[in-house]
FITI-309920 format. One record per residue (C-alpha): x, y, z; residue in three letters. Coordinates in nm, 3 decimals, m for minus. Each point is the difference from the previous one (the first is absolute). Example, Ala and Ser with C-alpha at 12.3 -4.5 7.8 and 13.67 -1.06 7.14 Angstrom:
FITI-309920
SITE  x  y  z  paro
SITE  1.230  m0.450  0.780  ala
SITE  0.137  0.344  m0.066  ser
END
This chain:
FITI-309920
SITE  x  y  z  paro
SITE  8.657  12.558  9.402  unk
SITE  0.074  0.119  m0.353  unk
SITE  0.031  m0.278  m0.256  unk
SITE  0.206  0.041  m0.316  unk
SITE  m0.072  m0.208  m0.308  unk
SITE  0.288  m0.238  m0.072  unk
SITE  0.066  m0.301  m0.218  unk
SITE  0.005  m0.342  0.157  unk
SITE  0.344  m0.071  0.140  unk
SITE  0.192  m0.305  0.106  unk
SITE  0.092  0.059  0.363  unk
SITE  0.228  m0.189  0.234  unk
SITE  m0.042  0.008  0.376  unk
SITE  0.262  m0.129  0.244  unk
SITE  m0.057  m0.015  0.375  unk
SITE  m0.342  m0.118  0.111  unk
SITE  m0.033  0.084  0.366  unk
SITE  m0.317  0.164  0.127  unk
SITE  0.069  0.323  m0.188  unk
SITE  0.120  m0.169  m0.317  unk
SITE  m0.305  m0.226  m0.016  unk
SITE  m0.240  0.292  0.022  unk
SITE  0.184  0.219  m0.250  unk
SITE  0.049  m0.280  m0.252  unk
SITE  m0.369  m0.094  0.019  unk
SITE  m0.102  0.355  m0.091  unk
SITE  0.235  0.003  m0.297  unk
SITE  m0.158  m0.325  m0.116  unk
SITE  m0.348  0.146  0.038  unk
SITE  0.109  0.278  m0.234  unk
SITE  0.005  m0.248  m0.286  unk
SITE  0.375  m0.042  m0.035  unk
SITE  0.193  m0.323  m0.045  unk
SITE  0.176  m0.078  0.327  unk
SITE  0.299  m0.225  0.068  unk
SITE  0.073  m0.052  0.369  unk
SITE  0.296  m0.136  0.197  unk
SITE  0.071  m0.047  0.367  unk
SITE  0.279  m0.173  0.186  unk
SITE  m0.268  m0.212  0.165  unk
SITE  m0.196  m0.130  m0.304  unk
SITE  m0.318  m0.065  0.201  unk
SITE  m0.058  0.375  0.020  unk
SITE  m0.064  0.010  m0.375  unk
SITE  m0.303  m0.232  0.022  unk
SITE  m0.271  0.261  0.085  unk
SITE  0.107  0.216  m0.294  unk
SITE  0.021  m0.296  m0.237  unk
SITE  m0.360  m0.078  0.094  unk
SITE  m0.086  0.355  m0.109  unk
SITE  0.167  m0.049  m0.338  unk
SITE  0.368  0.079  0.055  unk
SITE  0.280  m0.224  m0.124  unk
SITE  0.260  m0.131  0.244  unk
SITE  0.364  0.051  m0.100  unk
SITE  0.242  m0.282  0.074  unk
SITE  0.281  0.248  0.065  unk
SITE  0.048  0.379  0.039  unk
SITE  0.128  0.036  m0.357  unk
SITE  m0.343  m0.098  m0.137  unk
SITE  m0.163  0.271  0.211  unk
SITE  0.238  0.255  m0.151  unk
SITE  m0.067  m0.112  m0.360  unk
SITE  m0.284  0.253  m0.018  unk
SITE  m0.082  0.361  m0.084  unk
SITE  m0.005  0.117  0.362  unk
SITE  0.127  m0.192  0.302  unk
SITE  m0.111  0.087  0.354  unk
SITE  0.189  m0.119  0.304  unk
SITE  m0.071  0.036  0.372  unk
SITE  0.239  m0.196  0.220  unk
SITE  0.041  0.030  0.376  unk
SITE  0.340  0.168  0.004  unk
SITE  0.322  0.088  m0.184  unk
SITE  0.147  m0.345  0.058  unk
SITE  m0.288  m0.185  m0.164  unk
SITE  m0.005  0.221  m0.308  unk
SITE  0.377  m0.008  m0.033  unk
SITE  m0.003  m0.379  0.017  unk
SITE  m0.267  m0.041  m0.270  unk
SITE  0.111  0.272  m0.239  unk
SITE  0.372  0.067  0.046  unk
SITE  0.175  m0.290  0.175  unk
SITE  m0.167  m0.244  m0.240  unk
SITE  0.133  0.192  m0.301  unk
SITE  m0.355  0.046  m0.129  unk
SITE  0.021  0.376  m0.057  unk
SITE  0.312  m0.044  m0.213  unk
SITE  m0.202  m0.226  m0.232  unk
SITE  m0.294  0.239  m0.045  unk
SITE  m0.040  0.244  m0.287  unk
SITE  m0.236  0.283  m0.086  unk
SITE  m0.257  0.102  m0.084  unk
SITE  m0.110  m0.086  0.350  unk
SITE  m0.124  0.201  0.295  unk
SITE  0.074  m0.131  0.349  unk
SITE  m0.225  0.149  0.269  unk
SITE  0.138  m0.072  0.346  unk
SITE  m0.266  0.059  0.265  unk
SITE  0.206  m0.119  0.298  unk
SITE  0.121  0.220  0.281  unk
SITE  0.375  m0.018  m0.050  unk
SITE  0.303  0.208  0.096  unk
SITE  0.080  0.322  m0.186  unk
SITE  0.349  m0.130  m0.071  unk
SITE  m0.128  m0.324  m0.154  unk
SITE  m0.256  0.194  m0.205  unk
SITE  0.280  0.206  m0.155  unk
SITE  0.192  m0.318  m0.078  unk
SITE  m0.303  m0.159  m0.164  unk
SITE  m0.068  0.306  m0.215  unk
SITE  0.359  0.000  m0.123  unk
SITE  0.007  m0.375  m0.068  unk
SITE  m0.330  0.011  m0.190  unk
SITE  0.108  0.296  m0.211  unk
SITE  0.313  m0.189  m0.101  unk
SITE  m0.226  m0.277  m0.135  unk
SITE  m0.229  0.241  m0.185  unk
SITE  m0.286  m0.072  0.241  unk
SITE  m0.222  0.267  0.151  unk
SITE  m0.006  m0.019  0.380  unk
SITE  m0.277  0.157  0.205  unk
SITE  m0.017  0.014  0.377  unk
SITE  m0.364  m0.007  0.109  unk
SITE  m0.039  m0.079  0.371  unk
SITE  m0.352  0.043  0.132  unk
SITE  m0.188  0.130  0.301  unk
SITE  m0.274  m0.235  0.118  unk
SITE  m0.057  m0.330  0.174  unk
SITE  m0.115  m0.320  m0.179  unk
SITE  m0.369  0.088  0.034  unk
SITE  0.069  0.335  m0.167  unk
SITE  0.190  m0.179  m0.277  unk
SITE  m0.292  m0.240  m0.053  unk
SITE  m0.234  0.298  m0.040  unk
SITE  0.239  0.157  m0.257  unk
SITE  0.033  0.307  0.222  unk
SITE  0.377  0.013  0.041  unk
SITE  0.200  0.321  m0.017  unk
SITE  0.289  m0.069  m0.237  unk
SITE  0.327  0.190  0.040  unk
SITE  0.157  m0.021  m0.346  unk
SITE  0.335  0.112  m0.137  unk
SITE  0.195  m0.094  m0.312  unk
SITE  0.031  0.085  m0.370  unk
SITE  m0.287  0.223  m0.111  unk
SITE  m0.096  m0.205  m0.306  unk
SITE  0.000  m0.321  0.203  unk
SITE  m0.222  0.156  0.265  unk
SITE  m0.245  0.107  m0.270  unk
SITE  m0.003  m0.354  m0.137  unk
SITE  m0.089  m0.163  0.332  unk
SITE  m0.240  0.266  0.130  unk
SITE  m0.305  m0.190  m0.136  unk
SITE  0.116  m0.295  0.210  unk
SITE  0.042  0.220  0.306  unk
SITE  m0.356  0.119  m0.058  unk
SITE  m0.117  m0.360  0.043  unk
SITE  0.166  m0.044  0.340  unk
SITE  m0.002  0.339  0.168  unk
SITE  m0.210  0.303  0.079  unk
SITE  0.280  0.246  m0.078  unk
SITE  0.351  0.001  m0.144  unk
SITE  0.244  0.250  0.149  unk
SITE  0.270  0.075  m0.264  unk
SITE  0.337  0.072  0.162  unk
SITE  0.230  0.064  m0.295  unk
SITE  0.242  m0.205  m0.205  unk
SITE  0.233  m0.112  0.280  unk
SITE  m0.144  m0.333  0.112  unk
SITE  0.141  0.009  0.352  unk
SITE  m0.200  0.316  0.076  unk
SITE  m0.311  m0.218  0.029  unk
SITE  0.177  m0.225  0.250  unk
SITE  0.116  0.296  0.208  unk
SITE  m0.359  0.130  0.009  unk
SITE  m0.138  m0.341  0.098  unk
SITE  0.256  m0.043  0.277  unk
SITE  m0.088  0.342  0.139  unk
SITE  m0.369  m0.093  m0.004  unk
SITE  0.066  m0.336  0.168  unk
SITE  0.204  0.176  0.267  unk
SITE  m0.303  0.218  0.074  unk
SITE  m0.219  m0.310  0.026  unk
SITE  0.222  m0.188  0.244  unk
SITE  0.051  0.318  0.202  unk
SITE  m0.377  0.047  0.022  unk
SITE  m0.045  m0.359  0.119  unk
SITE  0.273  0.055  0.258  unk
SITE  m0.170  0.319  0.121  unk
SITE  m0.339  m0.172  0.034  unk
SITE  0.167  m0.288  0.186  unk
SITE  0.158  0.232  0.255  unk
SITE  m0.316  0.206  0.042  unk
SITE  m0.214  m0.312  0.041  unk
SITE  0.219  m0.122  0.287  unk
SITE  m0.022  0.344  0.160  unk
SITE  m0.382  0.009  0.002  unk
SITE  m0.033  m0.357  0.123  unk
SITE  0.227  0.079  0.295  unk
SITE  m0.247  0.276  0.086  unk
SITE  m0.289  m0.245  0.004  unk
SITE  m0.134  0.074  m0.348  unk
SITE  m0.067  m0.237  m0.289  unk
SITE  0.242  0.012  m0.293  unk
SITE  m0.292  m0.072  m0.236  unk
SITE  m0.171  0.319  0.117  unk
SITE  0.319  0.196  m0.054  unk
SITE  0.041  m0.131  m0.355  unk
SITE  m0.366  0.075  m0.076  unk
SITE  0.051  0.355  0.120  unk
SITE  0.314  0.086  m0.194  unk
SITE  m0.099  m0.175  m0.323  unk
SITE  m0.331  0.187  m0.008  unk
SITE  0.136  0.342  0.097  unk
SITE  0.360  0.120  m0.033  unk
SITE  0.150  m0.296  m0.190  unk
SITE  m0.254  m0.143  m0.246  unk
SITE  0.121  m0.234  m0.272  unk
SITE  0.109  m0.358  m0.062  unk
SITE  0.320  0.000  0.208  unk
SITE  m0.140  0.110  0.334  unk
SITE  m0.338  m0.166  m0.051  unk
SITE  0.140  m0.321  m0.148  unk
SITE  0.309  m0.065  0.210  unk
SITE  m0.157  0.174  0.298  unk
SITE  m0.297  m0.234  m0.021  unk
SITE  0.232  m0.301  0.014  unk
SITE  0.180  0.150  0.299  unk
SITE  m0.327  0.074  0.178  unk
SITE  m0.115  m0.359  m0.048  unk
SITE  0.350  m0.145  0.049  unk
SITE  m0.055  m0.196  m0.319  unk
SITE  0.320  m0.053  m0.197  unk
SITE  m0.083  m0.295  m0.223  unk
SITE  m0.047  m0.057  m0.284  unk
SITE  0.264  0.257  m0.087  unk
SITE  m0.056  0.231  m0.295  unk
SITE  0.343  0.157  0.055  unk
SITE  0.237  m0.213  0.207  unk
SITE  0.229  0.148  0.263  unk
SITE  0.299  m0.168  m0.164  unk
SITE  m0.076  0.189  m0.322  unk
SITE  m0.037  0.318  0.202  unk
SITE  0.352  m0.053  0.133  unk
SITE  0.124  m0.053  m0.355  unk
SITE  m0.152  0.329  m0.107  unk
SITE  0.136  0.193  0.298  unk
SITE  0.347  m0.137  m0.077  unk
SITE  m0.042  0.130  m0.356  unk
SITE  m0.114  0.338  0.135  unk
SITE  0.309  0.027  0.220  unk
SITE  0.225  m0.101  m0.290  unk
SITE  m0.158  0.266  m0.221  unk
SITE  0.043  0.257  0.279  unk
SITE  0.365  m0.091  0.048  unk
SITE  0.057  0.040  m0.375  unk
SITE  m0.090  0.370  0.027  unk
SITE  0.122  0.061  0.360  unk
SITE  m0.347  0.034  0.156  unk
SITE  m0.055  m0.093  0.366  unk
SITE  m0.324  m0.185  0.082  unk
SITE  m0.014  m0.074  0.374  unk
SITE  m0.366  m0.107  m0.013  unk
SITE  0.085  m0.259  m0.261  unk
SITE  0.278  m0.132  0.224  unk
SITE  m0.247  m0.043  0.287  unk
SITE  m0.259  m0.170  m0.218  unk
SITE  0.269  m0.232  m0.135  unk
SITE  0.094  m0.108  0.353  unk
SITE  m0.365  m0.072  0.081  unk
SITE  m0.053  m0.204  m0.316  unk
SITE  0.314  m0.198  0.082  unk
SITE  m0.146  m0.062  0.345  unk
SITE  m0.322  m0.134  m0.155  unk
SITE  0.197  m0.239  m0.220  unk
SITE  0.212  m0.118  0.292  unk
SITE  m0.322  m0.082  0.185  unk
SITE  m0.131  m0.212  m0.289  unk
SITE  m0.241  0.263  m0.130  unk
SITE  0.169  0.081  m0.330  unk
SITE  m0.272  m0.167  m0.208  unk
SITE  m0.273  0.196  0.175  unk
SITE  m0.143  0.329  m0.125  unk
SITE  0.196  0.321  0.047  unk
SITE  m0.256  0.094  0.267  unk
SITE  0.181  m0.246  0.230  unk
SITE  0.219  0.296  0.091  unk
SITE  m0.265  0.053  0.268  unk
SITE  0.116  m0.322  0.169  unk
SITE  0.357  0.131  0.001  unk
SITE  m0.119  0.308  0.187  unk
SITE  m0.186  m0.222  0.247  unk
SITE  0.325  m0.185  0.071  unk
SITE  0.188  0.329  0.040  unk
SITE  m0.262  0.121  0.247  unk
SITE  m0.095  m0.290  0.228  unk
SITE  m0.286  0.062  0.239  unk
END
């Protein structure tokens, strides 16, 4: 990680799920003043104990130099920032860094609305699970105004191992993240199908996962999700199936926008819907293996 010297900033952070908690804590460790807000106030307590200040409303978390947000989906961010009228009340100089995985269409809308207010908007979704975020080893996909990106790069250096600059069009970062997430869910689907195949031939799925993750498919996706599939361990969830469905829906929307067919995504979507219908939506994405078990009864 390459650190860049930067003055102490006042930073806002909105959205304190597992990822938000880890990212915000690393910003605080960097010596910056941190103001945090979450729809469920209890989530602010661990960060307050570390020295952050709890905001009573989202506006206080935006009364800063740089505001980070990472909400679960388009609806949550729209509710907090747009439907409330908050964005219309904000003025520059302010940089808003949105780290959530959102739709390409909504990202374009946000960039336009921020520009109209004189606010710099950066899309910066990340690759990495909560444990990776806690270790400040995220890969950050960043797009937005060049001068704003330069301003927040020292903050990115505190939370990630590498920043991948993707130009000045913010939604480009969201398109890249959706493509990456599609690859992840497709890989989990492939491991799920293959695991059922080997078990039907009298082999252990754990042995299969050990083989592929140490030979032809090394890396965190096959080893991490594959390990969960091999052990049939889906809780606690680092990435819930219901969020996987949200992301696949965003992938299909982005594909439709540019007339791209994605039949694998359609299949994965159906399987994630099946998991949710069977009460497994809050389990880890690896629960796709259970969907394949249901599709292939012994």
